[in-house]
C-alpha positions as CSV (number, residue, x, y, z in Angstrom):
1,M,0.0,0.0,0.0
2,G,1.3,3.5,-0.8
3,S,2.1,5.7,2.1
4,G,1.0,9.0,0.7
5,L,3.8,10.6,2.7
6,P,5.7,13.7,1.6
7,P,9.4,13.3,0.8
8,R,11.8,13.8,3.7
9,Q,12.8,17.5,3.8
10,G,15.4,17.8,6.5
11,D,15.3,19.0,10.1
12,L,12.5,21.4,11.1
13,F,13.7,24.7,12.4
14,G,17.2,23.3,12.9
15,Q,18.5,22.4,16.4
16,G,21.5,24.1,17.7
17,P,23.9,23.1,20.5
18,G,22.1,21.4,23.4
19,G,19.2,20.3,21.1
20,V,17.2,23.5,21.6
21,A,15.1,24.4,18.5
22,G,16.3,27.5,16.8
23,A,19.4,27.8,19.0
24,G,21.8,27.6,16.1
25,L,20.1,30.0,13.7
26,N,22.3,32.7,12.2
27,P,20.8,36.1,13.1
28,E,22.1,37.5,9.8
29,L,19.9,35.0,7.9
30,P,16.4,35.7,9.2
31,L,13.5,33.6,8.1
32,L,11.5,35.4,5.4
33,E,7.8,35.7,5.4
34,H,7.2,33.8,2.1
35,Q,9.4,30.9,3.4
36,L,7.3,30.4,6.5
37,R,4.1,30.8,4.5
38,D,5.4,28.1,2.0
39,W,6.2,25.8,4.9
40,Q,2.8,26.2,6.4
41,Q,1.1,25.7,3.1
42,R,3.0,22.4,2.5
43,L,1.9,21.2,5.9
44,L,-1.7,22.3,5.3
45,S,-1.8,20.7,1.8
46,F,-0.9,17.4,3.5
47,Q,-3.2,17.6,6.5
48,Q,-6.3,19.3,5.1
49,P,-7.6,16.2,3.3
50,R,-7.3,14.3,6.6
51,F,-9.2,17.0,8.4
52,E,-11.9,17.0,5.7
53,A,-12.2,13.2,5.8
54,V,-12.5,12.9,9.6
55,A,-15.0,15.8,9.7
56,T,-17.3,14.1,7.1
57,G,-16.8,10.6,8.3
58,S,-15.4,9.6,4.9
59,A,-12.3,7.4,4.3
60,L,-9.2,8.7,2.7
61,A,-8.3,7.4,-0.8
62,A,-6.0,4.4,-1.0
63,G,-2.4,5.5,-0.5
64,Q,-3.3,8.4,1.7
65,I,-3.2,6.5,5.0
66,D,-0.2,4.8,6.4
67,L,-0.8,3.1,9.8
68,F,1.0,0.2,11.2
69,A,0.9,-3.1,9.3
70,G,-2.4,-4.6,10.4
71,D,-4.8,-3.0,12.8
72,V,-2.9,-2.8,16.1
73,L,-5.5,-2.9,18.9
74,G,-8.1,-1.3,16.7
75,T,-6.2,1.9,16.2
76,A,-7.0,2.4,12.5
77,A,-10.7,2.9,13.1
78,T,-10.0,5.4,15.9
79,V,-7.6,7.3,13.8
80,Q,-10.2,7.6,11.0
81,R,-12.9,9.0,13.3
82,L,-10.9,11.1,15.9
83,N,-11.2,14.7,14.9
84,P,-8.8,17.0,16.7
85,L,-10.8,20.1,15.6
86,A,-13.9,18.7,17.4
87,L,-12.1,18.8,20.7
88,A,-12.4,21.9,23.0
89,P,-9.4,24.3,22.5
90,Q,-7.5,25.3,25.6
91,H,-4.7,27.8,26.1
92,L,-1.2,26.4,26.2
93,Q,-0.9,27.6,29.8
94,F,-3.9,25.7,30.9
95,W,-2.0,24.0,33.6
96,R,-1.6,27.3,35.5
97,W,-5.4,27.4,36.2
98,P,-6.4,27.0,39.9
99,E,-8.5,23.9,39.1
100,A,-7.4,21.2,36.7
101,Q,-9.5,21.0,33.6
102,N,-8.1,17.7,32.5
103,S,-7.2,14.5,34.4
104,G,-6.3,10.9,33.7
105,A,-5.3,9.2,30.5
106,A,-5.5,11.3,27.4
107,L,-4.2,12.0,23.9
108,Y,-3.5,15.7,23.2
109,F,-3.1,17.8,20.1
110,V,-1.3,21.1,19.7
111,L,-2.8,23.1,16.7
112,D,-2.4,26.5,15.1
113,R,-5.0,28.3,13.1
114,P,-3.1,31.0,11.1
115,A,-5.5,33.7,9.9
116,H,-3.9,33.8,6.5
117,L,-4.5,30.1,5.8
118,S,-7.7,28.2,4.9
119,G,-7.4,25.7,7.6
120,S,-5.7,24.5,10.8
121,L,-2.2,23.0,11.3
122,L,-1.7,20.0,13.6
123,L,1.7,20.6,15.1
124,Y,2.1,17.9,17.7
125,V,0.4,14.7,19.0
126,G,1.1,13.3,22.5
127,E,-0.2,10.9,25.1
128,T,-0.2,11.0,28.8
129,A,-1.4,9.0,31.8
130,Q,-1.9,12.3,33.7
131,A,-3.5,15.0,31.6
132,D,-3.2,17.6,34.3
133,R,0.6,17.2,34.6
134,R,2.2,16.2,31.3
135,W,2.5,19.7,29.9
136,K,4.2,21.2,33.1
137,G,7.9,21.7,33.2
138,E,10.2,20.6,30.4
139,H,8.8,19.3,27.1
140,D,10.4,18.9,23.7
141,C,7.4,20.4,21.9
142,K,7.7,23.6,23.9
143,S,11.1,24.4,22.4
144,Y,9.7,24.0,18.9
145,L,6.6,26.0,19.7
146,A,8.9,28.8,21.0
147,A,11.0,28.8,17.8
148,Y,7.8,28.7,15.7
149,G,6.3,31.6,17.6
150,D,9.4,33.6,17.3
151,A,9.5,33.0,13.5
152,L,5.9,34.1,13.1
153,Q,6.6,37.3,15.1
154,Q,9.7,38.1,13.1
155,V,7.9,38.1,9.8
156,G,4.7,39.7,11.1
157,L,2.4,36.7,10.9
158,S,0.0,35.8,13.6
159,G,-0.9,32.4,15.0
160,Q,-3.7,31.0,17.2
161,L,-2.2,28.1,19.2
162,S,-4.3,25.8,21.2
163,I,-4.0,22.4,23.0
164,R,-6.9,19.9,22.9
165,F,-7.4,16.8,24.9
166,W,-9.2,13.5,24.0
167,N,-10.1,12.0,27.3
168,D,-11.4,8.7,25.9
169,A,-7.8,7.4,25.4
170,P,-7.0,3.9,26.6
171,T,-5.8,3.7,30.1
172,A,-3.4,0.8,29.2
173,V,-0.1,2.2,28.3
174,R,0.6,-0.1,25.4
175,A,-2.7,0.6,23.7
176,R,-2.5,4.4,24.3
177,R,1.0,4.6,22.9
178,A,0.1,2.5,19.9
179,L,-2.8,4.9,19.1
180,E,-0.5,7.9,19.6
181,Q,2.0,6.4,17.1
182,A,-0.7,5.6,14.6
183,L,-2.0,9.2,14.8
184,I,1.5,10.6,14.3
185,R,2.0,8.4,11.2
186,H,-1.4,9.6,9.9
187,W,-1.1,13.3,10.5
188,L,2.8,13.7,10.4
189,P,2.7,16.6,12.9
190,P,6.1,18.4,12.4
191,F,7.0,18.9,16.1
192,N,6.9,15.2,17.0
193,K,10.4,13.6,17.0
194,E,9.2,10.8,14.8
195,T,8.4,13.2,11.9
196,R,10.6,16.3,12.3
197,H,12.9,15.0,9.6
198,R,10.1,15.1,7.1
199,W,9.5,18.9,7.2
200,A,12.0,21.7,6.7
201,T,11.9,25.4,7.3
202,P,14.2,27.4,5.0
203,F,15.9,29.6,7.6
204,T,19.0,30.1,5.4
205,A,17.4,30.4,2.0
206,D,18.2,33.6,0.0
207,P,15.4,36.0,-0.8
208,D,13.9,35.9,-4.2
């Protein structure tokens, strides 16, 4: 079966010394607006058919879905019907609220809804046994979100970031992680470590 995956495109946002996203960028070679727009559009072009399919309950065409070989613990059916946009959006600092809004096992999705695009971008998929704690403290995705936010600000573009939780996730670790990996393979969110190598942001490209 064809994978429908885009070609590998290098490291996203580049990681400098210490593994911090954006840390090694040359300040004399700033990201240009059209470069970031192009990157966002490539991601949107890949993900939008998936958003449309899950919203309408339709199946993707053959070659557009690439889950694990076989249906591991029934993950394929869940991936086809789980719509991240149907989940309630929350601020990325949700964990600072006096009362926890989320608890227990969950899958979570970090999205952006740029005003200049025709749809949303799914940037990260994660899983947790404790939805009220996973996003506190250090998290790899936070470094990429910081670099992404800085890049948007530098070129005068705005974003609308949110995090959304699916609280019907399996409580069993193996089943929950299998579903997380299937979702990552399906959506190819660029800030997950499994897929960062597939998307590139042209920080050092010369202007047209």
